[in-house]
C-alpha positions as CSV (number, residue, x, y, z in Angstrom):
1,M,10.2,-19.7,9.9
2,S,10.8,-16.1,10.8
3,C,8.3,-13.4,9.8
4,P,9.2,-11.5,6.6
5,T,9.4,-7.8,6.5
6,I,5.9,-6.4,6.4
7,V,5.2,-3.2,4.5
8,A,1.7,-1.8,4.9
9,V,0.3,1.1,2.9
10,D,-2.5,3.4,3.9
11,I,-3.7,4.5,0.5
12,G,-4.3,8.1,-0.6
13,V,-2.4,11.3,-1.4
14,T,-2.2,11.9,2.3
15,G,-1.4,8.3,3.0
16,A,1.6,6.6,4.6
17,L,3.7,3.5,4.7
18,C,4.9,1.5,7.6
19,A,7.6,-1.2,7.4
20,L,8.1,-3.7,10.2
21,G,11.2,-5.9,9.8
22,P,13.9,-7.9,11.6
23,E,16.1,-4.8,11.7
24,G,13.5,-2.4,13.0
25,A,10.5,-0.3,11.9
26,C,9.9,2.9,10.0
27,I,7.2,5.2,8.8
28,H,7.1,7.3,5.6
29,D,4.5,9.5,4.1
30,L,3.7,8.5,0.5
31,P,5.5,10.7,-2.0
32,T,3.3,12.9,-4.1
33,A,3.6,15.2,-7.1
34,E,1.6,18.3,-8.2
35,V,-0.8,18.0,-11.0
36,S,-2.3,20.7,-13.2
37,A,-3.6,23.6,-11.2
38,T,-6.8,23.6,-13.3
39,R,-7.9,20.3,-11.8
40,F,-10.0,19.8,-8.7
41,V,-7.4,17.3,-7.3
42,K,-4.0,19.1,-6.8
43,R,-1.7,16.2,-6.1
44,R,-1.3,12.5,-7.0
45,I,1.0,9.8,-5.8
46,D,4.4,9.9,-7.5
47,A,4.7,6.4,-8.9
48,H,8.5,6.6,-9.6
49,A,9.3,7.9,-6.1
50,L,6.9,5.3,-4.6
51,M,8.7,2.4,-6.3
52,A,12.0,3.7,-5.1
53,L,10.7,3.9,-1.6
54,F,9.3,0.4,-1.8
55,R,12.7,-0.9,-2.9
56,Q,14.3,1.0,-0.1
57,V,12.2,-0.5,2.7
58,A,11.8,-4.0,1.0
59,P,15.2,-5.0,-0.5
60,A,14.7,-7.8,-3.0
61,A,17.3,-10.0,-1.4
62,E,15.6,-10.0,2.0
63,G,12.0,-10.6,0.8
64,A,8.9,-8.7,2.0
65,L,5.2,-9.0,2.2
66,F,2.9,-6.0,1.6
67,A,-0.5,-5.2,3.0
68,I,-3.1,-2.8,1.7
69,E,-6.7,-2.1,2.6
70,D,-9.6,-3.4,0.6
71,I,-11.1,0.0,-0.3
72,H,-14.0,0.9,-2.6
73,T,-15.7,4.1,-3.7
74,M,-18.3,5.3,-1.3
75,P,-20.7,7.8,-2.9
76,G,-22.1,10.5,-0.6
77,R,-22.2,14.2,0.2
78,S,-18.9,13.9,2.0
79,N,-17.2,12.0,-0.8
80,S,-17.0,14.0,-4.0
81,P,-16.4,12.3,-7.4
82,Q,-13.0,14.0,-7.5
83,S,-11.9,12.7,-4.1
84,Q,-13.2,9.2,-5.0
85,G,-11.4,9.3,-8.3
86,S,-8.2,10.3,-6.6
87,L,-8.5,7.5,-4.1
88,M,-9.0,4.9,-6.8
89,E,-6.1,6.3,-8.8
90,S,-3.9,6.0,-5.6
91,L,-5.0,2.4,-5.2
92,A,-4.1,1.6,-8.8
93,I,-0.7,3.2,-8.5
94,V,0.1,1.4,-5.2
95,R,-1.1,-2.0,-6.4
96,T,0.7,-1.6,-9.7
97,C,4.0,-0.8,-8.0
98,I,3.6,-3.9,-5.7
99,E,2.8,-6.1,-8.7
100,L,5.7,-4.8,-10.8
101,G,8.0,-5.4,-7.8
102,R,6.8,-9.0,-7.7
103,W,5.9,-8.8,-4.0
104,G,3.2,-10.8,-2.4
105,Y,0.5,-8.8,-0.6
106,Y,-2.5,-9.0,1.7
107,V,-5.7,-7.2,0.9
108,I,-7.4,-6.5,4.3
109,P,-10.9,-5.2,4.9
110,P,-10.8,-2.1,7.2
111,K,-13.3,-3.8,9.6
112,A,-10.9,-6.8,10.0
113,W,-7.9,-4.9,11.4
114,Q,-10.0,-2.4,13.2
115,K,-11.9,-5.1,15.1
116,A,-8.6,-6.8,16.0
117,F,-7.6,-3.6,17.9
118,G,-11.1,-2.8,19.2
119,L,-11.5,0.3,17.0
120,D,-14.0,2.1,14.8
121,A,-13.7,5.0,12.5
122,K,-12.5,7.5,15.2
123,K,-9.0,8.6,14.0
124,G,-7.9,9.7,17.5
125,D,-8.4,6.2,18.8
126,H,-6.3,4.9,15.9
127,L,-3.4,7.1,16.9
128,E,-3.5,5.9,20.5
129,A,-3.7,2.3,19.4
130,A,-0.8,2.6,17.1
131,R,1.4,4.2,19.8
132,R,0.4,1.4,22.1
133,V,1.2,-1.5,19.9
134,R,4.4,0.1,18.4
135,P,5.9,2.4,21.0
136,D,9.1,2.5,19.0
137,L,7.2,4.5,16.4
138,A,5.4,6.9,18.7
139,E,7.7,9.8,17.8
140,G,6.1,9.8,14.3
141,L,2.6,9.7,15.7
142,T,2.3,12.8,17.7
143,R,0.0,15.0,15.5
144,Q,-3.7,14.6,14.8
145,K,-2.9,14.6,11.1
146,D,-0.7,11.5,11.7
147,H,-3.8,9.3,11.7
148,N,-2.9,8.0,8.2
149,R,0.5,6.9,9.6
150,A,-1.3,5.3,12.5
151,D,-3.5,3.3,10.1
152,A,-0.4,2.1,8.2
153,V,1.2,1.0,11.5
154,L,-1.9,-0.9,12.6
155,I,-2.4,-2.6,9.2
156,A,1.3,-3.6,9.2
157,H,1.0,-5.0,12.8
158,Y,-2.2,-6.9,11.9
159,A,-0.5,-8.5,8.9
160,Q,2.4,-9.4,11.1
161,M,0.0,-11.0,13.5
162,I,-1.4,-13.1,10.7
163,E,2.0,-14.2,9.6
164,E,2.9,-15.2,13.2
165,G,-0.3,-17.2,13.5
166,R,-1.9,-14.8,16.1
167,V,-5.1,-14.2,14.2
168,P,-7.4,-17.2,14.0
169,T,-8.8,-18.1,10.6
170,S,-12.3,-17.3,11.9
171,A,-11.2,-13.7,12.4
172,R,-9.8,-13.2,8.9
173,A,-13.1,-12.7,7.1
174,G,-12.5,-11.1,3.7
175,V,-8.7,-11.1,4.0
176,T,-7.0,-12.4,0.9
177,L,-3.4,-13.1,0.1
178,H,-2.0,-12.5,-3.4
179,M,1.2,-14.6,-3.8
180,A,4.3,-13.1,-5.3
181,R,4.7,-13.8,-9.0
182,P,8.0,-15.3,-10.2
183,A,10.0,-13.4,-12.8
184,P,9.2,-14.5,-16.3
185,R,11.8,-16.6,-18.2
186,P,13.9,-14.7,-20.7
187,T,12.5,-14.8,-24.2
188,Q,13.7,-13.5,-27.5
189,R,12.7,-9.9,-28.0
190,A,10.3,-9.2,-30.7
191,A,11.4,-6.8,-33.4
192,W,9.1,-4.2,-34.9
193,A,9.3,-3.0,-38.4
194,L,9.0,0.7,-38.9
195,P,5.7,1.7,-40.6
196,S,5.8,2.8,-44.2
197,A,3.3,4.9,-46.2
198,D,1.5,1.8,-47.4
199,Q,2.0,-0.6,-44.5
200,P,1.5,-0.1,-40.7
201,G,4.1,-1.3,-38.2
202,M,4.1,-5.0,-37.9
203,L,5.7,-7.7,-35.7
204,L,8.6,-9.6,-37.3
């Protein structure tokens, strides 16, 4: 059986997406939108634009499998509550879009895919590794700030390796696969009665 299209997402407002499929590969920065200027966090992921992008790179008729990192909050002086809140919001938006699109997806601990490529947290090394494993995407990985794109490429390549049986089970510690959910059967729509002065809205 051929490997499905793999779509990996490096999560965050400066994150990126990488799709690896039978017809080729591509990289996209995640779409964002401005939020109120009075807030500490100035941007958030644009959920509507993200879903449109997902459907563009993963057409329903062709099937696709997503991959995201298993990320958590990490309190510390270099991680403000605002940045941690933004990261968790980004994770929720990405995961919700995947769930609503009824795609299956891997959740992969950072150490799992980094170990597969002999990496640590040094972002420059990530860029070099991404250009090495996917030279066809090297043009989109030329700047230092492209490290998020590089991570998306490496996560996608790692998920593709799993699907092709090139990652032994012993090297998949913490990796989980969430199967795609089938569409629900059509049911009769519930009708709601308009509320009146003496009676709240109720299900008919």
